[in-house]
NUKE-526363 format. One record per residue (C-alpha): x, y, z; residue number from 1; residue in one letter. Coordinates in steps of 0.05 Angstrom, whole numbers, plus 5000, padded with zeros to 4 digits. Layout:
// residues N
    c1    c2    c3  num  residuo
     X     Y     Z  NUM        a
...
// end
This chain:
// residues 639
    c1    c2    c3  num  residuo
  8670  2453  5275    1        m
  8622  2506  5249    2        k
  8681  2553  5235    3        v
  8720  2497  5200    4        a
  8662  2479  5153    5        f
  8646  2552  5141    6        y
  8718  2568  5124    7        r
  8726  2507  5079    8        w
  8664  2527  5040    9        d
  8701  2590  5019   10        g
  8771  2562  5013   11        f
  8748  2506  4968   12        s
  8744  2557  4911   13        y
  8820  2561  4908   14        f
  8853  2508  4951   15        i
  8851  2431  4952   16        p
  8828  2400  5017   17        f
  8895  2365  5027   18        i
  8929  2433  5031   19        d
  8875  2459  5078   20        f
  8887  2402  5128   21        l
  8952  2429  5160   22        p
  8920  2495  5180   23        d
  8855  2460  5201   24        l
  8896  2412  5245   25        s
  8935  2469  5277   26        l
  8871  2507  5291   27        a
  8840  2444  5321   28        f
  8899  2432  5367   29        v
  8900  2505  5392   30        v
  8824  2505  5402   31        w
  8830  2440  5441   32        t
  8884  2470  5485   33        i
  8841  2532  5494   34        s
  8783  2488  5514   35        g
  8825  2452  5566   36        l
  8848  2518  5595   37        l
  8777  2543  5600   38        c
  8756  2476  5632   39        t
  8811  2481  5684   40        i
  8792  2553  5701   41        i
  8719  2533  5707   42        f
  8737  2474  5753   43        w
  8779  2519  5797   44        v
  8723  2569  5808   45        f
  8664  2521  5808   46        a
  8694  2463  5850   47        y
  8762  2475  5880   48        w
  8752  2546  5904   49        f
  8686  2533  5940   50        p
  8718  2474  5975   51        q
  8773  2517  6003   52        k
  8732  2579  6023   53        v
  8684  2562  6079   54        r
  8629  2613  6063   55        p
  8625  2585  5992   56        l
  8616  2512  6012   57        k
  8541  2520  6006   58        i
  8552  2524  5930   59        i
  8541  2453  5904   60        r
  8582  2433  5843   61        f
  8526  2394  5809   62        e
  8481  2455  5810   63        y
  8536  2499  5779   64        v
  8549  2447  5725   65        m
  8476  2440  5705   66        v
  8467  2515  5706   67        w
  8528  2523  5662   68        f
  8501  2471  5613   69        l
  8435  2508  5608   70        f
  8472  2574  5595   71        v
  8514  2542  5540   72        v
  8454  2510  5506   73        i
  8414  2575  5507   74        l
  8473  2615  5482   75        l
  8481  2566  5425   76        f
  8407  2574  5407   77        i
  8415  2650  5411   78        y
  8477  2651  5367   79        r
  8443  2605  5316   80        t
  8384  2652  5314   81        f
  8431  2711  5308   82        q
  8472  2681  5252   83        d
  8419  2649  5208   84        y
  8351  2678  5223   85        i
  8366  2752  5236   86        l
  8439  2760  5214   87        p
  8469  2826  5236   88        g
  8409  2846  5279   89        y
  8446  2831  5344   90        f
  8516  2846  5317   91        s
  8529  2902  5366   92        d
  8529  2896  5441   93        f
  8469  2939  5459   94        n
  8411  2941  5508   95        l
  8374  2886  5470   96        l
  8434  2839  5473   97        t
  8443  2854  5547   98        l
  8369  2838  5559   99        t
  8376  2771  5522  100        v
  8437  2753  5565  101        l
  8402  2770  5630  102        i
  8342  2730  5606  103        f
  8387  2669  5592  104        i
  8418  2674  5662  105        i
  8350  2679  5696  106        l
  8319  2622  5655  107        v
  8379  2578  5670  108        s
  8377  2593  5744  109        s
  8302  2580  5749  110        y
  8308  2515  5708  111        s
  8363  2489  5754  112        v
  8321  2507  5816  113        w
  8261  2469  5789  114        i
  8301  2409  5766  115        i
  8339  2407  5832  116        g
  8274  2403  5871  117        r
  8248  2340  5836  118        y
  8311  2303  5814  119        t
  8379  2281  5838  120        n
  8427  2325  5800  121        l
  8487  2282  5819  122        k
  8456  2222  5785  123        e
  8440  2264  5724  124        i
  8511  2288  5719  125        l
  8538  2218  5728  126        y
  8494  2192  5672  127        g
  8513  2251  5628  128        f
  8587  2238  5641  129        n
  8578  2165  5621  130        t
  8546  2185  5555  131        r
  8598  2237  5535  132        i
  8658  2193  5551  133        t
  8658  2165  5479  134        p
  8661  2237  5453  135        l
  8723  2249  5496  136        v
  8756  2189  5464  137        w
  8736  2214  5394  138        i
  8766  2282  5408  139        f
  8829  2250  5435  140        s
  8835  2209  5372  141        f
  8825  2271  5328  142        l
  8877  2308  5369  143        l
  8929  2252  5359  144        i
  8909  2247  5285  145        f
  8919  2322  5276  146        s
  8990  2325  5303  147        l
  9026  2297  5241  148        p
  8993  2349  5197  149        f
  9022  2406  5238  150        l
  9090  2398  5204  151        i
  9060  2384  5136  152        f
  9058  2452  5102  153        k
  9073  2455  5028  154        k
  9115  2513  5004  155        d
  9100  2505  4931  156        s
  9026  2503  4923  157        i
  9001  2528  4858  158        k
  9035  2538  4792  159        t
  9015  2577  4731  160        y
  9079  2573  4691  161        a
  9095  2593  4620  162        a
  9161  2603  4585  163        a
  9182  2673  4568  164        s
  9190  2685  4493  165        n
  9230  2749  4499  166        v
  9301  2752  4473  167        s
  9355  2774  4521  168        v
  9389  2839  4502  169        n
  9448  2870  4538  170        f
  9467  2918  4482  171        s
  9444  2983  4514  172        n
  9493  3000  4570  173        k
  9456  3064  4588  174        n
  9389  3033  4604  175        r
  9349  3075  4654  176        p
  9334  3058  4726  177        n
  9259  3049  4734  178        i
  9222  3065  4798  179        i
  9149  3044  4802  180        l
  9112  3073  4863  181        v
  9041  3049  4875  182        t
  8999  3078  4931  183        m
  8946  3031  4957  184        d
  8873  3052  4947  185        a
  8890  3120  4917  186        l
  8833  3143  4872  187        t
  8845  3196  4819  188        a
  8778  3225  4838  189        k
  8807  3252  4904  190        d
  8871  3280  4876  191        m
  8881  3355  4866  192        q
  8920  3339  4803  193        l
  8858  3307  4772  194        y
  8812  3365  4788  195        g
  8790  3349  4859  196        y
  8769  3410  4900  197        e
  8811  3395  4962  198        r
  8886  3407  4961  199        a
  8904  3335  4972  200        t
  8965  3330  4926  201        t
  9001  3397  4924  202        p
  9070  3367  4913  203        f
  9048  3314  4862  204        i
  9011  3369  4824  205        s
  9074  3411  4820  206        e
  9119  3351  4805  207        w
  9074  3329  4748  208        a
  9079  3395  4710  209        k
  9137  3368  4669  210        d
  9113  3296  4670  211        a
  9065  3254  4629  212        l
  8997  3254  4663  213        v
  8946  3203  4639  214        f
  8878  3229  4657  215        k
  8835  3167  4644  216        r
  8869  3104  4671  217        v
  8827  3046  4696  218        y
  8847  2990  4743  219        s
  8829  2918  4725  220        t
  8790  2907  4790  221        s
  8769  2942  4854  222        n
  8818  2911  4903  223        w
  8892  2897  4911  224        t
  8911  2827  4890  225        t
  8881  2822  4820  226        p
  8903  2893  4803  227        t
  8975  2887  4825  228        t
  8979  2820  4789  229        m
  8955  2857  4727  230        s
  9009  2910  4736  231        i
  9063  2857  4741  232        m
  9037  2814  4683  233        t
  9002  2861  4635  234        g
  8943  2812  4637  235        q
  8870  2819  4657  236        l
  8844  2779  4718  237        p
  8806  2731  4674  238        w
  8873  2713  4643  239        t
  8920  2710  4703  240        h
  8862  2683  4746  241        r
  8890  2711  4811  242        i
  8823  2742  4832  243        w
  8823  2709  4901  244        y
  8865  2725  4963  245        e
  8929  2685  4951  246        p
  8959  2699  5019  247        h
  8916  2639  5039  248        y
  8943  2598  4981  249        y
  9003  2631  4947  250        p
  9016  2626  4873  251        v
  9082  2594  4855  252        v
  9127  2609  4796  253        n
  9084  2651  4752  254        y
  9132  2662  4695  255        k
  9092  2713  4655  256        n
  9114  2777  4690  257        n
  9154  2836  4666  258        f
  9204  2840  4725  259        p
  9230  2772  4702  260        l
  9240  2799  4632  261        i
  9278  2859  4659  262        l
  9321  2812  4702  263        k
  9337  2770  4640  264        e
  9360  2835  4608  265        n
  9409  2854  4663  266        g
  9366  2893  4712  267        y
  9371  2887  4788  268        e
  9300  2874  4814  269        i
  9277  2900  4882  270        y
  9210  2898  4916  271        g
  9188  2938  4977  272        f
  9115  2921  4986  273        v
  9076  2941  5048  274        q
  9011  2904  5034  275        n
  9015  2828  5039  276        n
  8959  2823  4988  277        l
  9007  2850  4936  278        a
  9072  2818  4959  279        h
  9114  2786  4903  280        p
  9119  2721  4943  281        r
  9044  2709  4944  282        i
  9036  2732  4871  283        l
  9083  2676  4851  284        g
  9138  2723  4825  285        i
  9180  2728  4889  286        g
  9240  2690  4860  287        d
  9251  2747  4810  288        v
  9263  2799  4865  289        f
  9331  2799  4898  290        s
  9301  2840  4956  291        i
  9229  2827  4978  292        k
  9223  2840  5053  293        d
  9158  2812  5081  294        e
  9101  2862  5086  295        a
  9094  2856  5162  296        y
  9165  2881  5171  297        t
  9142  2950  5146  298        f
  9091  2956  5202  299        l
  9105  2991  5268  300        i
  9075  2947  5323  301        p
  9051  2980  5387  302        d
  9077  2921  5426  303        k
  9134  2871  5414  304        r
  9089  2809  5418  305        w
  9047  2836  5360  306        v
  9106  2829  5313  307        n
  9112  2756  5332  308        k
  9039  2744  5318  309        l
  9043  2782  5252  310        l
  9100  2736  5230  311        k
  9059  2675  5248  312        f
  8998  2704  5214  313        f
  9039  2718  5152  314        n
  9062  2645  5148  315        e
  8998  2609  5170  316        r
  8941  2657  5154  317        r
  8884  2606  5150  318        i
  8903  2576  5217  319        a
  8910  2644  5249  320        t
  8839  2665  5229  321        e
  8808  2600  5254  322        m
  8849  2602  5318  323        i
  8835  2675  5337  324        i
  8765  2687  5312  325        e
  8712  2677  5366  326        n
  8763  2641  5411  327        n
  8750  2662  5484  328        p
  8825  2656  5500  329        v
  8838  2711  5448  330        f
  8778  2752  5467  331        k
  8819  2813  5488  332        p
  8837  2828  5415  333        i
  8767  2812  5390  334        n
  8726  2863  5428  335        l
  8717  2918  5377  336        q
  8687  2924  5307  337        a
  8651  2857  5306  338        p
  8643  2857  5230  339        h
  8719  2855  5222  340        y
  8753  2788  5229  341        i
  8806  2780  5282  342        a
  8869  2784  5241  343        y
  8848  2850  5210  344        v
  8834  2879  5279  345        r
  8901  2854  5304  346        l
  8940  2889  5249  347        i
  8900  2953  5246  348        l
  8893  2964  5321  349        y
  8962  2943  5342  350        k
  9007  2973  5288  351        s
  9021  3040  5256  352        l
  9025  3039  5180  353        i
  9071  3092  5152  354        r
  9097  3104  5081  355        s
  9165  3131  5103  356        e
  9183  3062  5131  357        v
  9181  3033  5061  358        v
  9215  3092  5027  359        y
  9271  3093  5079  360        n
  9283  3019  5073  361        r
  9295  3027  4998  362        f
  9337  3089  5007  363        l
  9380  3054  5058  364        e
  9391  2996  5010  365        h
  9411  3043  4954  366        l
  9459  3081  4999  367        d
  9497  3017  5016  368        h
  9488  2973  4955  369        n
  9477  3013  4891  370        l
  9474  2969  4829  371        k
  9449  2996  4764  372        q
  9407  2991  4723  373        p
  9353  2971  4772  374        f
  9278  2965  4773  375        f
  9244  2975  4840  376        v
  9170  2966  4857  377        w
  9151  3007  4919  378        i
  9080  2994  4943  379        h
  9060  3036  5003  380        v
  8998  3020  5043  381        f
  8973  3092  5054  382        p
  8923  3120  5039  383        p
  8889  3053  5050  384        h
  8844  3049  5112  385        d
  8848  3060  5170  386        p
  8856  3132  5150  387        y
  8905  3152  5204  388        f
  8962  3198  5182  389        p
  9013  3232  5226  390        s
  8983  3280  5276  391        e
  8999  3344  5237  392        s
  8952  3322  5180  393        y
  8893  3301  5223  394        r
  8834  3347  5218  395        g
  8862  3395  5165  396        v
  8799  3386  5123  397        f
  8750  3398  5180  398        g
  8710  3359  5232  399        d
  8775  3344  5268  400        a
  8742  3307  5326  401        e
  8700  3259  5283  402        r
  8728  3191  5264  403        f
  8798  3215  5281  404        n
  8824  3148  5307  405        t
  8829  3078  5279  406        r
  8780  3053  5331  407        e
  8728  3106  5315  408        k
  8731  3091  5241  409        q
  8722  3017  5251  410        l
  8668  3026  5303  411        e
  8630  3069  5254  412        s
  8608  3004  5220  413        d
  8612  3039  5153  414        l
  8674  3011  5118  415        l
  8669  2952  5070  416        y
  8594  2948  5072  417        k
  8532  2981  5045  418        n
  8505  3040  5085  419        y
  8437  3074  5089  420        e
  8428  3143  5056  421        p
  8418  3177  5124  422        q
  8490  3160  5141  423        r
  8520  3197  5081  424        q
  8541  3255  5126  425        n
  8583  3207  5168  426        d
  8613  3177  5105  427        v
  8631  3247  5080  428        d
  8669  3260  5145  429        i
  8706  3194  5139  430        i
  8724  3215  5069  431        k
  8757  3277  5098  432        k
  8802  3230  5139  433        r
  8818  3193  5075  434        y
  8836  3258  5039  435        d
  8881  3277  5097  436        e
  8917  3210  5088  437        f
  8926  3227  5014  438        i
  8957  3293  5034  439        l
  9004  3256  5082  440        y
  9022  3208  5025  441        s
  9035  3266  4979  442        d
  9084  3298  5027  443        q
  9119  3232  5042  444        q
  9129  3222  4967  445        f
  9160  3291  4965  446        k
  9209  3274  5020  447        l
  9226  3208  4987  448        f
  9244  3241  4921  449        l
  9286  3294  4956  450        a
  9326  3240  4991  451        s
  9330  3198  4928  452        l
  9362  3255  4889  453        s
  9420  3256  4939  454        k
  9436  3182  4928  455        i
  9428  3169  4853  456        i
  9431  3209  4789  457        d
  9359  3222  4769  458        l
  9380  3242  4699  459        s
  9378  3168  4681  460        n
  9319  3147  4723  461        t
  9246  3139  4703  462        i
  9195  3148  4760  463        i
  9124  3122  4752  464        i
  9070  3138  4802  465        l
  9004  3100  4802  466        s
  8956  3060  4846  467        s
  8927  2991  4850  468        d
  8854  3013  4855  469        h
  8812  3070  4881  470        g
  8767  3083  4941  471        e
  8693  3101  4943  472        i
  8649  3140  4991  473        f
  8585  3143  4950  474        s
  8531  3099  4918  475        h
  8517  3070  4987  476        g
  8586  3038  4997  477        y
  8650  3059  5032  478        a
  8723  3037  5021  479        a
  8736  2986  4965  480        h
  8725  2914  4944  481        n
  8651  2894  4942  482        g
  8614  2882  4877  483        t
  8613  2952  4847  484        s
  8659  2982  4795  485        l
  8640  3055  4799  486        y
  8692  3107  4777  487        e
  8720  3124  4846  488        p
  8738  3050  4854  489        l
  8773  3040  4788  490        v
  8796  3109  4763  491        h
  8869  3111  4783  492        i
  8927  3159  4771  493        p
  8985  3146  4724  494        l
  9043  3195  4721  495        i
  9107  3180  4684  496        i
  9168  3224  4696  497        k
  9220  3215  4641  498        l
  9290  3241  4656  499        p
  9298  3278  4589  500        d
  9228  3308  4589  501        n
  9225  3383  4604  502        t
  9154  3395  4581  503        k
  9093  3363  4613  504        g
  9037  3331  4574  505        k
  8966  3312  4592  506        i
  8939  3251  4556  507        i
  8863  3243  4557  508        d
  8859  3178  4518  509        t
  8828  3122  4560  510        p
  8880  3070  4578  511        v
  8884  3011  4626  512        t
  8927  2986  4682  513        q
  8953  2928  4639  514        i
  8987  2980  4595  515        d
  9038  2995  4649  516        i
  9079  2931  4640  517        a
  9090  2937  4564  518        p
  9104  3012  4572  519        t
  9159  2997  4623  520        i
  9190  2945  4577  521        l
  9192  2992  4518  522        e
  9222  3047  4562  523        l
  9276  2997  4580  524        a
  9284  2981  4505  525        k
  9261  2910  4514  526        v
  9212  2877  4467  527        s
  9141  2863  4492  528        v
  9120  2789  4494  529        p
  9057  2767  4458  530        d
  9025  2740  4522  531        w
  9016  2811  4548  532        m
  8946  2838  4536  533        e
  8964  2910  4548  534        g
  8998  2955  4498  535        q
  9054  3005  4506  536        s
  9035  3077  4517  537        l
  9096  3104  4482  538        l
  9056  3121  4419  539        p
  9013  3168  4460  540        l
  9075  3198  4491  541        i
  9108  3208  4424  542        e
  9045  3231  4387  543        d
  9043  3169  4344  544        k
  8982  3128  4323  545        p
  8952  3089  4382  546        f
  8902  3034  4373  547        k
  8844  3047  4421  548        q
  8805  2987  4445  549        r
  8752  2972  4497  550        p
  8776  2973  4570  551        i
  8753  2921  4620  552        f
  8751  2918  4696  553        s
  8723  2860  4736  554        m
  8707  2832  4805  555        q
  8708  2756  4801  556        l
  8720  2736  4873  557        l
  8661  2689  4877  558        r
  8687  2643  4822  559        n
  8731  2581  4834  560        p
  8804  2595  4816  561        a
  8827  2522  4815  562        i
  8809  2472  4762  563        g
  8778  2488  4695  564        n
  8714  2521  4719  565        h
  8688  2578  4675  566        p
  8671  2647  4703  567        i
  8597  2647  4717  568        t
  8586  2704  4766  569        k
  8614  2772  4784  570        g
  8615  2843  4758  571        t
  8649  2866  4693  572        i
  8653  2937  4669  573        a
  8672  2960  4599  574        v
  8690  3029  4574  575        w
  8685  3049  4501  576        d
  8695  3123  4489  577        g
  8652  3162  4539  578        d
  8604  3104  4551  579        y
  8611  3055  4608  580        k
  8570  2992  4620  581        l
  8571  2955  4686  582        i
  8545  2883  4681  583        n
  8526  2846  4745  584        y
  8515  2773  4728  585        f
  8506  2705  4761  586        g
  8482  2718  4831  587        e
  8455  2787  4813  588        e
  8434  2806  4743  589        n
  8434  2880  4729  590        k
  8460  2928  4676  591        l
  8480  3000  4687  592        l
  8497  3046  4629  593        l
  8529  3115  4639  594        f
  8552  3171  4594  595        d
  8613  3195  4633  596        l
  8620  3258  4592  597        k
  8552  3285  4615  598        t
  8547  3244  4679  599        d
  8616  3236  4711  600        p
  8587  3217  4779  601        f
  8546  3159  4749  602        e
  8479  3182  4775  603        i
  8434  3170  4715  604        q
  8427  3100  4686  605        n
  8412  3112  4612  606        i
  8400  3038  4596  607        l
  8330  3052  4570  608        n
  8349  3116  4534  609        e
  8408  3084  4495  610        r
  8391  3010  4487  611        p
  8433  3003  4424  612        e
  8496  3026  4462  613        v
  8479  2979  4519  614        a
  8472  2920  4471  615        r
  8538  2936  4437  616        r
  8576  2941  4502  617        l
  8542  2880  4530  618        k
  8563  2842  4468  619        r
  8635  2864  4479  620        l
  8633  2835  4550  621        i
  8600  2770  4528  622        d
  8647  2758  4470  623        e
  8710  2772  4511  624        n
  8685  2732  4571  625        l
  8670  2674  4525  626        s
  8741  2676  4498  627        l
  8769  2679  4569  628        a
  8726  2620  4591  629        n
  8748  2580  4530  630        k
  8821  2588  4553  631        k
  8803  2572  4626  632        i
  8767  2508  4609  633        t
  8825  2482  4568  634        q
  8871  2437  4609  635        p
  8934  2474  4632  636        k
  9003  2448  4615  637        v
  9050  2449  4675  638        e
  9121  2472  4657  639        r
// end
């Protein structure tokens, strides 16, 4: 029950209770069955077995039952103390935890011995059984009540629909194929092409010499779902409002997306997405893609049963988490990395994640079913954690024996949380594993392009390489997500390879992730709709006037995404020229101002030195947030 109420407290931000019920019911049924199994096992060892084995007949069932009740009560008190009074203090199984468990066993044993001397335990158990009988009937009723909800699972859940206002144009018969490759969690800060000291991207650096390299591109958030939605829509998160994890509650029929416009203009649309957080189906644009294999099909499970569980998890994610997390029946897959919830451990521990699986699936399709022109979105999971490339890449940047497995990285207790300064050396070593995964990704991209050139004519194909967001190993935080919007988290690569371009170009103008969608449309010679907030980058490519404007990135996860609730908390960053302001508001109120030209690592907060700049940038955030909230609070029209 605690898990159910805790989960609903978070899910209520983006899902109505009626849609939460099917998964809650399924979890309740499975937990009930798990409880019955545990009860049967306990009965066998505590009652039946001692009756059958003569030396064990001295063990009296009533003593075992009372002892067990004491242990359960004391464990409940201990867990409550652990969760609410000193959270995280007992999170690891250490000597202190072992001491507490031994203490509970000894106290329970002594208590049973004392009670047994002065009372009749059989009578106590009989009275206790009489009092809990109504609870058994209540649970039986809840179990029967839950069964109808097991088959009630809505497919269409949430709709943000708007009609496209783009005219269809089939006049250009030589429209280019367009390949968009996004690598998950690839920060420009750790790419050799962008000035990083390690040789992480030797092929991409060479490949980009006759391409268009945008040096200052910023993602719209610090994690996958809002950023990939921004890529597909050309809209900021406060406009598309997909800042939560929609694999719990998928978006349906979001019409404002550029793949739909390309499809209306004669393009074949394919999606090969390895991260479920970015899958077209959960973003509400799946109907546009003629091919959209589920993300779990790109994983390589260590065991066959894992693939079955992944499929179930993919379809009933809320139920899966409530079923597996802290359930003793599923304890074998819950032993490691206690700060990671069960489904993450299941995927990361039991599957290999490889880029070539995605690339090869697309190449195989092209080899057997080539239709042109096409747009394909390939989203590969590497170099996202766990940082575990093929064996030949492990350890090439030093400290080869440290954090060199998925288990060691997760057990480090460093990822996705704040860490103390004294652990920076460990974080730096984990960063080496991340850089090795980038090197692996670079070489897999090389192999992909070599194979691609044998199947299609690249002289009429545009290739775009980017990322959804970055990765950080500084400022006291490792990996991504969280509340911060420092440069390593949001500074992403953008490289555009045009088929008729023989001379490379480096563009230093700050641009944003929402500019990718209108740029692709103009490259396909399709007009850009007015609902897109980004602008085409073709003027920068063609040395024409380009209207620069402030760039925004935001983390809004703690805001409700259903209803007409305004944005009241989160983190928003704005760039204007070389200045960057990070505004933490709502739960935490803090302003950070940096001059990226003189302080690229964001060490010195110059808020007090340049208050006029801070006020100007804060006003930009406030004015634009106010406009976004005005649109949010207006009733939406369903189409």
